[in-house]
C-alpha positions, 0 to 999 in steps of 0.5 A, spaced: 499 499 499 502 506 498 499 512 502 499 520 500 505 523 503 501 528 507 498 521 510 505 519 513 508 525 516 511 520 521 514 515 516 517 520 511 518 526 515 522 522 520 526 518 516 527 522 511 532 527 515 535 520 518 537 518 511 539 525 509 543 525 515 546 518 515 548 520 507 552 527 510 555 523 515 558 517 510 560 522 506 564 527 510 566 520 514 569 518 507 572 525 505 576 525 511 579 519 510 581 520 503 583 526 505 588 523 511 590 518 506 592 523 501 595 527 506 599 521 509 601 519 501 603 526 500 607 526 506 611 520 504 612 523 497 615 529 500 620 526 504 622 520 498 623 527 493 627 530 499 632 525 499 632 524 492 634 531 491 639 531 497 643 525 494 643 528 487 646 534 490 652 531 494 653 527 488 653 534 485 658 538 490 662 531 489 663 532 482 665 539 483 670 538 489 673 533 485 674 538 479 677 543 484 682 538 488 684 536 480 686 543 478 689 545 485 694 539 485 696 540 478 703 540 479 708 545 475 714 540 474 711 534 471 705 535 468 705 528 464 705 525 471 698 529 473 695 527 467 696 521 468 693 521 475 687 524 472 686 520 467 686 514 472 679 518 476 674 514 472 676 508 475 675 512 482 668 515 480 664 511 475 660 517 473 666 520 470 667 518 463 673 523 461 678 528 463 680 533 457 686 538 460 688 545 456 695 548 458 697 554 455 698 555 447 692 549 446 686 549 445 679 546 446 677 541 441 670 544 441 667 551 442 662 550 447 668 548 452 671 554 450 665 559 452 665 554 458 672 556 460 671 564 459 665 564 464 669 560 469 674 565 468 669 570 470 665 567 476 671 562 479 667 556 479 665 550 474 661 551 468 656 547 465 658 544 458 655 540 452 649 537 457 645 532 453 640 529 457 635 524 453 633 517 454 639 514 450 644 518 452 645 523 458 651 526 459 654 533 461 661 536 461 664 541 467 670 545 466 673 549 471 679 555 469 685 554 472 693 555 472 697 553 468 691 548 466 684 548 465 680 541 466 673 539 463 670 532 466 665 528 462 660 525 467 655 520 465 649 522 468 646 515 470 652 513 474 652 519 477 646 517 481 647 514 487 643 508 487 646 504 493 643 510 497 637 510 493 631 510 498 625 507 492 625 501 488 626 504 482 622 499 478 617 499 482 616 505 486 609 510 483 614 516 484 617 519 477 623 522 478 626 526 472 632 531 472 631 537 467 635 543 464 632 547 459 627 543 455 631 537 456 630 531 462 633 525 464 628 520 467 631 517 473 625 513 476 620 513 471 614 511 476 607 512 475 603 518 472 596 518 469 591 523 468 586 522 473 586 522 480 590 526 485 597 529 482 604 531 487 609 535 485 616 536 487 621 541 484 629 544 486 635 545 483 640 542 485 645 544 491 651 546 486 650 553 482 655 549 477 650 544 475 643 547 474 640 541 474 632 541 477 629 535 480 622 533 479 618 529 482 611 527 481 606 522 484 599 520 481 595 517 486 589 514 483 582 512 485 584 505 487 589 508 492 584 511 496 582 507 503 576 504 500 576 498 506 576 504 512 571 508 508 566 501 507 568 500 515 565 507 516 559 507 512 557 500 516 558 503 522 554 510 520 548 504 518 549 501 524 548 507 529 542 509 525 539 502 525 541 503 533 537 509 533 532 508 529 530 502 533 531 506 540 526 511 537 521 506 534 521 503 541 520 510 544 515 512 539 511 505 541 512 506 548 509 514 547 503 511 543 501 506 548 501 511 553 497 516 549 492 511 547 492 508 555 490 516 556 485 516 551 482 509 553 482 511 560 478 517 558 473 513 553 473 508 559 470 514 564 466 518 559 463 511 556 462 508 563 459 515 565 453 514 560 453 507 562 451 509 569 445 514 566 442 507 562 443 503 568 439 507 573 433 503 571 437 497 575 436 501 581 429 503 581 427 496 581 430 494 588 428 501 591 421 500 589 421 493 592 425 496 598 419 502 599 413 497 598 416 492 603 417 497 608 410 500 608 407 493 608 411 492 614 410 498 618 402 496 616 403 489 619 406 491 625 400 497 626 395 491 625 397 487 631 403 482 634 399 477 631 402 479 624 409 480 627 412 474 623 409 477 616 412 484 618 419 480 619 418 477 612 417 484 609 423 486 612 427 480 610 425 482 603 427 489 603 434 487 607 435 483 600 433 488 595 437 493 600 443 488 599 442 488 592 441 495 590 448 496 594 452 491 590 449 495 584 452 502 587 458 498 588 459 496 582 458 502 579 462 506 584 468 501 582 467 502 575 465 510 575 469 515 577 467 522 577 473 525 572 476 531 575 479 534 568 486 536 570 486 541 563 481 547 563 479 549 556 484 553 553 486 555 546 490 549 542 492 548 535 486 544 532 491 541 526 496 540 531 491 536 536 488 532 529 495 530 527 497 528 535 491 523 534 493 521 527 500 518 529 496 514 534 492 511 529 498 510 523 498 502 525 491 501 525 490 505 518 496 500 515 493 494 518 486 496 514 491 498 508 487 505 508 490 511 505 488 517 509 490 525 507 490 531 512 489 538 509 490 543 514 494 549 510 494 554 516 493 553 523 487 554 526 486 555 534 480 553 537 478 553 545 478 546 547 480 541 551 486 538 548 485 530 550 477 531 549 478 533 541 484 527 541 478 522 544 473 525 539 478 524 533 480 517 535 472 515 535 471 518 528 477 515 525 476 509 528 469 508 526 471 511 519 476 505 519 471 500 521 466 503 515 472 502 510 473 495 511 467 493 508 469 496 501 475 493 497 482 496 498 483 501 492 476 504 494 478 506 502 480 513 502 479 517 508 479 525 508 480 530 514 480 537 513 481 543 518 479 549 516 476 556 519 469 558 518 466 564 521 467 564 528 469 556 528 474 552 527 472 546 523 474 539 522 471 534 516 472 527 517 470 524 510 470 516 508 469 512 502 465 507 505 458 504 505 455 511 508 450 511 513 443 509 510 437 515 511 433 513 516 439 511 520 442 518 520 437 522 524 439 516 530 447 516 529 448 520 536 443 516 541 446 512 546 446 505 545 445 506 538 449 501 533 448 499 527 454 494 528 454 487 531 457 487 537 457 495 538 455 498 544 453 505 541 456 509 546 462 512 541 459 517 537 454 519 543 460 521 547 463 524 542 457 529 541 458 530 549 464 532 549 463 536 543 457 540 546 461 540 554 466 545 550 461 549 546 461 546 539 457 541 535 458 534 532 454 533 525 454 527 520 452 527 513 452 523 507 458 524 503 457 524 495 458 520 492 460 514 496 461 515 504 460 519 510 462 525 513 462 528 520 463 535 522 465 537 528 465 545 530 469 549 535 469 556 538 475 559 534 480 562 539 485 568 538 492 566 535 498 566 540 500 573 540 494 576 537 490 580 542 482 578 542 
């Protein structure tokens, strides 16, 4: 059964916020978990990138020191022995492929080396020359101008990387490391760089002015690297908490509904028994009449003389028996009927809100009868009434409507409640699509002990009318076109809160 939205305020209007809240908590928690994971991955990436930069910078500074030492220790007496020693450098430093020396009067084999020596004379530092950073060949030269001879080292970039101290597995690490200069790049570590996800990047020049290479590290974090397991656990935890919260609220609502139904039932019982007491007054008339007749007979017999004493005693015994019968009736009524002492006086209340409170109690009954009900209350309607009495009236009217709708097919079962203001009254209309009320029965629907339902006491509608009259209102019944019945409750209007009367 699908009920209109306005018919299920306690279902959609309470479950929807819970679902939205749970979805928001799941989303925020998963986003936070993803952010924490990305922060940890970024931190690990930056640590690896800085270690790589430091190792490459140390190797660059080492090359500067080797070149400076070579130029500083050159002898003046036997240059051939120094040249031989210089040629043994590649065996000590595998990254040095060769050493070139230019003495006065000689020239460099390339103009680039000559220009580099001139810049070295000006800066008094080693100068980069002929950089080649490619996939197949990666090398460059360092030139240092010195006296009496200048030197140039040919460096293999790949061999210059300190692989023994490298902090990352070159073949499997997701971090890509390159050395870049003037649009050229040498891939130190290939890594994995894609087009989706989050990209981390680190750029910093080597700590050597002679080798202005930039260390570039990149890390691409894909969607598969997010902490899906932790996010799934968080989602399950939120759902478990939501289910627990919902179960607790259902138990609380059921308890509150039971308490409210108990209160309404007590009011119904007390008022019904009050009406029933009036109907049972005739039960006391018979024993009281018999007592009166027996006592009068005993009095006459005693006046006639002592010969009628036995007859007088018999009459008194019958009077005593009738008195005991009357006492039992009174005792039974006193146990069953207590004069209500209402704790609430008539006061302003929102009629629509009172109707909603009563309907909430009847939701299980509506679902059990498969009845779709709607409540139209476009604005608050304030009336002077007693809250429990109004809820009792609504409870009885809706219960009667559900019993009537049970006699028609499910697709035809509709119950409509309308709250509106009309002139000086607040009006509640309860309309159903049941079999309706026969014209000859309509004038008697509010009569005590009149019922068309088998087993009915005929006190519900009579009680509703009494409660409405006690609050200064009235309750009417009509036929509802094209099919069904309509009950109209009218109560005196009250000023809305905050509005001067």
